[in-house]
C-alpha positions in Angstrom: 97.2 41.4 175.3 95.2 42.0 172.1 98.4 42.0 170.0 99.7 38.8 171.7 96.3 37.1 171.2 96.4 38.1 167.5 99.9 36.7 167.1 99.0 33.4 168.8 96.8 32.5 165.9 99.4 33.0 163.1 100.2 29.3 163.1 96.7 28.2 161.9 97.9 27.6 158.4 94.8 28.6 156.5 93.6 32.2 156.9 89.8 32.7 156.6 88.2 35.7 155.0 87.9 37.6 158.3 91.3 36.8 159.9 93.0 39.6 161.8 96.3 37.9 162.6 98.4 40.3 160.5 100.2 37.4 158.9 98.5 37.9 155.5 97.6 41.1 153.6 93.8 40.7 154.2 94.4 40.0 157.9 96.6 43.0 158.3 94.0 45.2 156.7 91.0 43.8 158.6 93.0 43.9 161.9 93.9 47.6 161.4 90.3 48.5 160.6 89.0 46.7 163.7 91.6 48.3 165.9 90.7 51.8 164.6 87.0 51.1 165.1 87.6 50.0 168.7 89.8 53.0 169.4 87.2 55.5 168.0 84.5 53.9 170.1 86.5 54.1 173.2 87.5 57.7 172.6 83.9 58.8 172.1 82.8 56.9 175.2 85.4 58.7 177.3 84.5 62.0 175.7 80.9 61.4 176.8 82.0 60.6 180.4 81.4 56.9 180.1 83.6 54.0 181.1 85.4 55.7 184.0 86.0 53.4 187.1 84.6 54.7 190.4 88.1 54.8 191.9 89.1 57.8 189.7 85.8 59.3 188.8 85.8 61.7 191.8 89.1 63.3 190.8 89.3 65.3 187.5 93.1 65.0 187.4 93.1 61.3 188.2 90.3 60.5 185.7 92.1 62.6 183.0 95.4 60.7 183.6 93.6 57.3 183.5 91.7 58.1 180.3 95.0 59.3 178.7 96.8 56.1 179.6 93.9 53.9 178.3 93.8 55.9 175.0 97.6 55.7 174.6 97.6 51.9 175.0 94.8 51.6 172.5 96.5 54.0 170.1 99.7 51.9 170.3 97.7 48.9 169.1 96.3 50.9 166.2 99.7 52.1 165.3 101.2 48.6 165.3 98.3 47.3 163.2 98.7 50.3 160.8 102.4 49.5 160.3 101.6 45.9 159.6 99.0 47.0 157.1 101.5 49.4 155.5 104.1 46.7 155.0 101.5 44.2 153.6 100.3 47.0 151.2 103.8 47.6 149.9 104.3 43.9 149.3 101.0 43.8 147.3 101.9 47.0 145.4 104.7 45.6 143.3 102.2 43.2 141.6 99.8 46.0 140.9 102.5 48.2 139.5 103.8 45.3 137.3 100.2 44.7 136.1 99.8 48.5 135.4 103.0 48.5 133.3 101.8 45.5 131.3 98.3 47.0 130.8 100.0 50.2 129.5 101.9 48.3 126.9 98.8 46.5 125.8 96.9 49.8 125.6 99.6 51.3 123.4 99.3 48.2 121.1 95.6 48.7 120.8 95.9 52.4 120.1 98.6 51.8 117.5 96.4 49.2 115.8 93.4 51.4 115.7 95.3 54.4 114.4 96.9 52.2 111.7 93.6 51.5 110.1 93.6 53.3 106.8 97.0 54.8 107.3 98.9 51.5 107.4 101.5 50.1 109.7 104.8 51.9 109.8 108.3 51.4 111.2 107.6 54.2 113.7 104.7 52.1 115.2 106.9 49.1 115.5 109.7 51.1 117.1 107.2 52.6 119.6 105.9 49.2 120.6 109.4 47.7 120.9 110.5 50.7 123.1 107.4 50.4 125.3 108.0 46.6 125.7 111.6 47.2 126.6 110.8 50.0 129.2 108.0 47.9 130.6 110.3 44.9 131.0 112.9 46.9 132.8 110.3 48.4 135.1 108.8 45.0 135.8 112.2 43.6 136.7 112.9 46.5 138.9 109.6 46.2 140.6 110.4 42.5 141.5 113.8 43.5 143.0 112.1 46.2 145.0 109.0 44.2 145.8 109.3 44.8 149.6 109.4 48.6 149.0 106.5 49.1 146.6 107.9 47.8 143.3 108.1 50.6 140.6 107.2 53.2 143.1 110.2 52.5 145.4 112.4 55.2 143.9 109.8 57.9 144.4 109.0 57.0 148.1 110.7 59.4 150.4 112.4 58.8 153.8 109.1 59.7 155.5 107.3 56.8 153.7 105.3 59.2 151.5 105.4 59.7 147.8 107.7 62.5 146.9 106.3 65.1 144.5 109.8 66.2 143.2 110.9 62.6 142.6 107.6 61.7 141.0 107.8 64.6 138.5 111.4 63.8 137.7 110.7 60.1 137.2 107.9 61.0 134.7 110.3 63.1 132.7 113.1 60.5 132.8 110.8 57.7 131.6 109.5 59.9 128.8 112.9 60.9 127.6 114.2 57.3 127.8 111.2 56.1 125.8 111.7 58.8 123.2 115.4 57.9 122.7 114.5 54.2 122.4 111.9 55.0 119.8 114.5 56.8 117.7 117.0 54.0 118.3 114.4 51.5 117.1 113.7 53.5 114.0 117.4 53.8 113.4 117.8 50.0 113.6 114.9 49.4 111.3 115.9 52.0 108.7 117.4 50.6 105.5 117.9 53.8 103.6 121.1 55.8 104.1 119.3 59.2 103.8 116.7 58.0 106.4 119.4 57.1 108.9 121.1 60.5 108.4 117.7 62.2 109.1 117.3 60.2 112.2 120.7 61.1 113.5 120.0 64.7 112.8 116.8 64.3 114.9 119.0 63.4 117.9 120.8 66.7 117.9 120.5 68.9 120.9 119.0 71.7 119.0 115.9 69.6 118.3 115.3 68.7 121.9 116.8 71.7 123.8 113.5 72.4 125.6 113.0 68.8 126.8 116.6 68.4 127.9 116.5 71.7 129.8 113.3 70.7 131.6 114.8 67.3 132.4 117.9 68.7 133.9 116.0 71.2 136.0 113.4 68.8 137.4 116.1 66.2 138.2 118.2 68.8 139.9 115.3 70.0 142.0 114.6 66.4 143.1 118.1 66.2 144.4 118.1 69.7 145.9 114.7 69.2 147.7 116.0 66.1 149.4 119.0 68.0 150.6 117.0 71.0 151.7 114.4 68.9 153.6 117.1 66.8 155.3 119.1 69.9 156.5 115.9 71.6 157.7 114.9 68.6 159.7 118.3 68.2 161.3 118.2 71.9 162.2 114.7 71.5 163.6 113.3 74.1 161.3 111.0 71.5 159.7 109.1 68.7 161.4 108.6 65.4 159.6 106.5 62.5 160.9 106.8 59.1 159.2 103.6 57.9 157.5 102.2 54.4 157.9 102.3 53.9 154.1 102.5 56.0 150.9 99.4 57.2 149.2 98.7 58.7 145.8 97.4 61.9 147.5 100.9 62.5 148.8 101.8 64.0 145.5 99.3 66.8 145.9 99.0 67.3 149.7 101.2 68.2 152.7 102.0 65.8 155.5 98.7 66.5 157.2 96.7 65.6 154.0 95.7 69.1 153.1 96.0 70.2 149.5 99.2 72.1 148.8 99.3 74.8 146.2 102.9 74.4 145.2 102.7 70.6 144.9 99.5 70.8 142.9 100.7 73.3 140.4 104.0 71.5 139.9 102.3 68.2 139.2 99.6 69.6 137.0 101.8 71.7 134.8 104.4 69.0 134.5 101.8 66.5 133.5 100.4 68.8 130.8 103.9 69.4 129.5 104.6 65.7 129.3 101.4 65.0 127.5 102.2 67.8 125.0 105.7 66.4 124.4 104.3 62.9 123.9 101.9 64.3 121.3 104.9 65.9 119.6 106.7 62.6 119.6 103.8 60.8 118.1 103.5 63.4 115.3 107.2 63.5 114.6 108.8 60.2 115.7 111.9 60.9 113.6 113.4 63.4 116.1 113.5 64.2 119.8 110.2 65.9 120.9 110.9 69.6 120.3 109.1 71.1 123.4 108.7 74.8 122.5 110.3 77.3 124.8 107.0 78.7 125.9 105.8 75.5 127.6 109.3 74.8 128.8 109.6 78.1 130.5 106.2 77.5 132.2 107.5 74.3 133.6 110.6 76.0 134.8 108.6 78.7 136.6 106.4 76.0 138.1 109.6 74.2 139.3 111.0 77.4 140.8 107.7 78.0 142.7 107.8 74.5 144.0 111.3 74.9 145.2 110.5 78.2 146.9 107.6 76.6 148.7 109.9 73.9 150.1 112.2 76.6 151.5 109.3 78.5 153.0 107.3 75.6 154.6 107.6 74.5 158.1 109.2 76.4 161.0 110.5 75.7 164.4 107.9 75.1 167.2 107.7 78.0 169.6 106.3 78.7 173.0 104.8 82.2 173.2 103.4 82.1 176.8 102.8 79.9 179.8 99.9 80.7 182.2 98.2 78.9 185.0 95.1 77.0 183.7 92.0 78.3 185.5 88.7 76.6 185.7 85.3 78.2 186.4 85.2 79.2 190.1 88.9 79.1 190.7 90.6 82.0 192.4 93.5 83.8 190.7 96.8 82.5 192.1 100.4 81.9 191.2 101.5 78.6 189.7 102.0 75.9 192.3 102.9 72.2 192.1 99.8 70.2 191.3 98.3 73.0 189.2 97.7 72.8 185.5 99.6 75.1 183.2 98.5 76.2 179.7 101.3 76.4 177.2 100.4 78.6 174.2 102.5 78.6 171.1 102.7 77.6 167.4 103.7 74.4 165.7 103.3 72.2 168.8 101.6 69.4 166.8 103.5 68.8 163.5 101.6 68.0 160.3 100.8 64.3 160.1 100.9 63.9 163.9 97.2 64.2 164.7 96.9 60.6 165.6 96.7 59.6 169.2 99.8 57.4 169.0 101.8 60.5 167.8 100.1 62.9 170.2 101.0 60.7 173.2 104.7 61.1 172.4 104.6 64.8 173.3 106.6 65.7 176.4 106.9 68.9 178.4 110.1 69.5 180.3 109.4 71.5 183.5 112.7 72.0 185.1 114.3 68.6 185.2 111.0 66.7 185.1 109.6 65.3 181.9 105.8 65.4 181.8 103.8 63.4 179.2 101.0 65.5 177.7 97.7 63.9 178.7 95.2 63.2 175.9 91.8 64.8 176.5 89.2 63.3 174.2 86.2 65.1 172.7 83.8 63.8 170.1 85.7 63.4 166.8 89.1 64.3 168.2 91.1 65.7 171.1 91.0 69.0 172.9 94.4 68.5 174.3 97.0 68.8 172.9 96.5 71.1 169.9 98.8 72.9 167.6 98.5 76.1 169.5 97.6 75.2 173.1 98.4 72.3 175.4 97.7 71.7 179.1 99.9 69.7 181.5 100.0 69.4 185.3 103.0 70.6 187.3 104.2 67.5 189.2 105.2 67.5 192.8 108.8 66.7 191.9 109.3 70.2 190.4 111.3 72.3 192.9 109.8 75.7 193.7 111.5 78.6 192.1 112.2 79.8 188.6 112.1 76.8 186.1 112.2 76.5 182.4 109.4 75.0 180.4 110.2 73.3 177.0 108.0 71.2 174.7 109.3 68.2 172.8 107.0 67.5 169.8 106.0 64.2 168.3 108.6 64.8 165.6 111.4 65.2 168.2 111.8 69.0 167.7 112.3 71.1 170.8 110.8 74.5 171.4 112.5 77.5 173.0 112.7 77.6 176.8 110.2 79.7 178.7 110.8 80.6 182.3 108.0 80.5 184.9 107.9 80.9 188.7 106.6 78.0 190.7 105.7 78.7 194.3 105.2 76.4 197.2 
């Protein structure tokens, strides 16, 4: 009803500063924030035992189910508003990236002008500015054609709607090498002396830029290989990927859960330092390809190998280790019967990036032929059920007594192993 009410106001024509209709970027952002605030307030009220209707307050199982359904519906509204905000953010991003490209070209012009004081203006400075303007123009045009997908950042956004570390590093090296070649091409076009043209042609030989070319080939190959590896591991259910609402700059340095990732951090930092070093070499010797020494080049290659090894090692299939009857204080020990709660203990039950209520509510436990949705149990600041290692579900009355298999389907769609339990009458 809240979503329908929000949509009914989209025809107002003029959007005020506090609109939440989702039809404009500001409205999508404000609507998402208000939906999140309402959900957090409701979750904390339920965690404190407030807001329960009298009809279900007397039954722990009924109250838990009612709370879970209320939180699930509220979380779906938050997720819808989050997706709307993500789409609006991507539309705004192409203008920001275009402005950033233009500002970079202007900054290069200022730096060139300041460094030319006393030394004088040279053909190399002119070639550098022309190359920057050409690259900036191409990037701006590309950002317009991909304005619905984030502008310049569209090629480095992965299938999970996060910034890809491997693609980001490869894109940085590609842009730098393209710029370096354009600088040499500009100098060659401006050169009037035959000996100078011969020297510039000699500067384009592979021996001068072997280190840069090797690094470029490796990082581009890793970008392609990582995409293939991740795709195959997801299809084989050895890696769980949950789509993000929108890409963030932190994606380059963190895992899907937002935690800092060592392999990503070292790959980005070392590559950034190497690109800066190569750019300084190009500025000092603009008559040849930047001759990245083999020492820094090997460091980048080792960093890339570490990153690739980390991609092979991360993840893992969710697994059930044991299933026991959930026992509260004062309960007698007994076998599992229909209507009882069972506690499923395992690993990888909540994939990275699926800590939100809308994702947790998608978890399903198969008990025999019956699919049971995992109830959300709120606590202050989060949920006590489900968790990555333990989740609790009731055994419905539709489960036939006897030996049945228990299997968990995570929010990413991955299935655990089957674990057999005995259900008595």
